[in-house]
C-alpha positions in Angstrom: 3.8 -17.5 7.5 3.2 -14.9 9.7 5.3 -11.7 9.2 8.2 -11.5 11.5 8.2 -8.1 12.4 5.6 -6.8 15.2 3.8 -4.3 13.6 0.7 -1.7 13.5 -1.6 -1.5 10.3 -4.8 0.4 10.0 -5.6 -0.7 6.6 -8.4 1.1 5.8 -10.5 1.0 2.3 -8.8 3.5 0.6 -7.0 4.4 -3.2 -4.2 6.2 -1.1 -0.6 5.6 -1.4 0.3 3.5 2.0 2.8 5.0 4.2 5.3 2.6 6.1 7.3 4.4 9.0 10.5 3.4 10.1 11.8 4.2 13.5 14.6 5.0 14.7 17.4 4.2 17.1 16.9 2.9 20.1 13.1 3.6 19.6 10.2 1.7 18.3 6.9 2.1 16.5 5.5 4.1 19.0 7.8 7.0 18.2 5.3 7.5 15.0 2.0 7.9 17.5 1.2 11.3 16.0 1.3 10.4 12.6 -0.5 7.2 12.6 -3.3 9.3 14.7 -3.0 11.7 12.0 -3.2 10.0 8.8 -4.5 6.3 9.7 -8.1 8.0 9.0 -7.1 8.3 5.2 -4.3 6.2 4.4 -3.1 3.0 5.1 -0.4 3.4 7.5 1.9 0.9 8.7 4.5 1.3 11.5 6.6 -1.9 12.5 9.4 -2.3 15.3 12.2 -3.1 13.6 14.5 -6.3 14.5 15.8 -6.1 18.0 13.0 -3.4 19.0 10.0 -2.9 20.4 8.2 -6.2 20.2 10.1 -7.9 17.2 12.3 -10.9 18.1 16.3 -9.7 18.8 19.0 -11.3 17.1 22.0 -10.5 18.5 25.4 -10.2 16.5 25.2 -7.8 14.2 22.4 -6.1 11.8 23.1 -4.5 8.7 21.0 -1.6 7.0 20.4 -4.7 4.6 18.7 -6.8 6.8 16.5 -3.9 8.0 15.5 -3.4 4.7 14.9 -7.4 3.7 12.9 -7.7 6.8 10.6 -4.9 5.7 10.4 -6.2 2.1 9.2 -9.6 3.6 6.2 -7.8 5.9 5.2 -5.8 2.6 4.9 -8.7 0.7 3.1 -10.5 3.6 0.8 -7.4 3.7 0.1 -7.3 -0.2 1.4 -3.7 0.0 2.7 -3.2 -3.8 3.3 0.3 -3.3 4.1 3.1 -0.8 5.5 5.9 0.4 8.3 5.4 2.7 9.2 7.8 5.8 12.6 7.3 8.3 13.5 9.4 10.9 17.9 9.2 11.6 18.7 5.0 11.3 15.3 4.7 9.7 15.7 7.3 6.9 19.3 5.6 6.2 17.1 2.1 6.4 14.6 3.9 4.1 17.7 4.7 1.6 18.8 1.1 1.8 14.8 0.3 0.8 14.8 2.6 -2.2 17.9 0.4 -3.5 16.7 -2.5 -2.7 12.8 -2.0 -3.8 13.1 0.3 -6.9 11.0 3.8 -8.1 8.1 1.0 -9.1 7.7 0.2 -5.9 8.3 3.6 -4.0 6.1 6.3 -4.6 7.4 8.8 -2.0 10.3 8.9 0.0 10.4 11.0 3.7 13.8 11.7 5.1 13.9 13.0 8.3 16.5 14.0 10.2 18.8 11.7 9.0 22.2 11.7 6.7 23.5 9.6 3.5 27.3 9.8 3.7 29.0 6.7 4.9 30.4 6.1 8.8 34.3 7.7 9.0 36.9 5.3 10.9 36.4 7.2 14.1 32.7 7.1 13.8 33.0 2.9 13.6 35.0 2.6 16.4 32.7 4.8 18.1 29.4 2.8 16.9 31.6 -0.4 18.2 32.1 0.9 21.5 29.1 2.1 22.4 27.8 -1.7 21.4 30.1 -2.6 24.0 28.8 0.1 26.7 25.2 -1.2 25.9 26.0 -4.9 26.4 27.9 -3.9 29.8 25.5 -1.8 31.3 22.3 -1.5 29.7 20.2 1.3 28.3 19.6 3.6 31.4 22.7 5.8 31.4 22.8 6.2 27.5 19.0 7.1 27.8 20.0 9.6 30.4 23.1 10.7 28.4 21.3 11.5 25.2 18.0 12.7 26.0 18.2 16.5 25.5 20.0 15.6 22.1 17.5 13.5 20.9 15.0 16.2 22.1 15.1 20.1 23.1 15.7 20.9 26.5 12.8 22.9 25.9 10.8 20.0 24.8 7.7 19.4 26.8 8.2 16.9 29.5 5.4 13.7 27.7 7.5 14.0 24.9 10.9 13.9 26.7 9.2 10.8 29.4 8.1 9.1 25.8 11.7 9.0 24.3 13.1 8.0 27.4 10.9 5.5 28.2 11.2 3.9 24.8 15.4 4.0 24.8 15.2 2.1 28.0 12.7 -0.3 27.0 14.8 -1.3 24.0 16.9 -4.9 24.4 20.7 -3.8 24.7 21.4 -6.9 22.3 19.2 -5.4 19.8 20.5 -1.7 19.8 24.2 -3.4 19.8 23.6 -5.3 17.1 22.0 -2.6 15.1 24.8 0.4 16.0 27.8 -3.0 14.8 25.6 -3.1 11.9 25.3 0.7 10.9 28.8 1.5 11.7 29.1 -0.7 8.5 26.7 1.2 6.0 27.4 2.0 2.5 27.6 5.8 0.8 24.0 6.5 -0.1 24.9 10.0 -1.8 25.3 8.0 -5.4 21.7 6.3 -4.9 20.3 9.9 -3.9 21.0 11.4 -7.5 19.0 8.5 -9.2 16.4 8.9 -7.2 13.0 9.1 -9.0 10.5 9.0 -6.8 9.4 12.7 -4.8 11.2 13.0 -2.1 10.8 15.1 1.1 13.6 16.1 3.5 12.8 17.5 6.8 15.1 18.6 10.0 14.9 20.2 13.2 16.8 23.7 13.6 17.9 22.6 16.7 19.1 18.9 15.5 22.9 18.0 16.7 22.9 14.8 15.6 22.2 15.5 11.8 22.3 19.6 11.4 20.6 21.4 9.4 23.7 21.8 6.8 23.1 17.5 6.5 19.5 18.0 5.5 20.5 20.9 2.9 23.5 18.7 1.5 21.0 15.6 1.1 18.4 18.0 -0.7 21.0 19.3 -3.1 21.6 15.4 -4.1 17.9 14.6 -4.7 16.7 15.3 -8.4 12.9 16.2 -6.8 13.1 17.0 -3.4 11.3 19.6 -1.0 13.2 20.6 2.3 11.6 21.5 5.4 13.4 23.1 8.6 10.8 22.3 11.4 11.5 25.3 14.3 11.8 24.7 18.1 12.6 20.8 17.6 15.9 18.7 17.6 16.1 15.0 16.6 12.7 14.3 16.7 10.3 16.6 15.4 8.0 14.3 14.7 7.2 14.1 18.0 8.3 17.7 19.2 6.4 19.6 16.8 3.8 17.2 15.7 1.4 19.5 14.3 3.9 20.9 12.1 5.7 18.0 10.9 2.0 16.4 10.0 1.5 19.3 8.0 4.2 19.5 5.8 4.2 15.6 5.7 -0.1 15.9 4.8 1.2 18.2 1.6 3.7 15.7 0.3 1.2 12.8 0.6 -1.2 14.9 -1.0 1.4 15.2 -3.7 2.1 11.6 -3.9 -1.5 10.9 -4.6 -1.9 13.4 -7.3 1.1 11.9 -9.2 -0.1 8.4 -8.8 -3.6 9.1 -10.3 -1.8 11.0 -13.2 0.1 8.1 -13.6 -2.9 5.8 -13.9 -4.4 8.0 -16.2 -8.3 7.8 -16.9 
């Protein structure tokens, strides 16, 4: 049976740990183009469109983070990927946390949490997410995309980056985006989970991120037993696109450490 999700998978012949890239809301797998370009020659890089986004099927209603995680588990199983590094940005970071809870340390060799946070939604936040879901179904994506573009990326971001981010948002199916918003409104508290993560972790955040400020990243970093915090200058909520060279340098250093630890575990 073919995988449910649309995805990119270069599948090179390498012993390095595969990298699974989990996009945020309301984007698609093309947000990871700079990372796929940088790392696909040296390791397996898998970048799916989440349920309801990009070229993957849309299921209206409510899509909880646990459903996204189950989809990703099914994809990894279908591709024969036994272990990987999970990397998620924003909602993708919360899905990565859900995946770690579901998969366990035996499968997740490293955890990359970019511009995200582990706390549950507040009552006000639940109301706001559900109201936004209603609005997207009623009005479509363009008005929302116009409003939030310069919070997703900084006002000083390059024009081609702004255009890419705006294009991803406006191309997203409102039903898929609304279902994710409703599901994300009910997310659990991941803070207790993070204190038990045994895999190495990398926490990344843009200096000018309004959605997940540096203080959120610092608090999340403090919860993780084995974590590195990297703050990306001159970037907002999407430093992987705004400052790809710096983001890739930091990610590459982390992946090299994960590979080294995997070799140590395997022994001579």
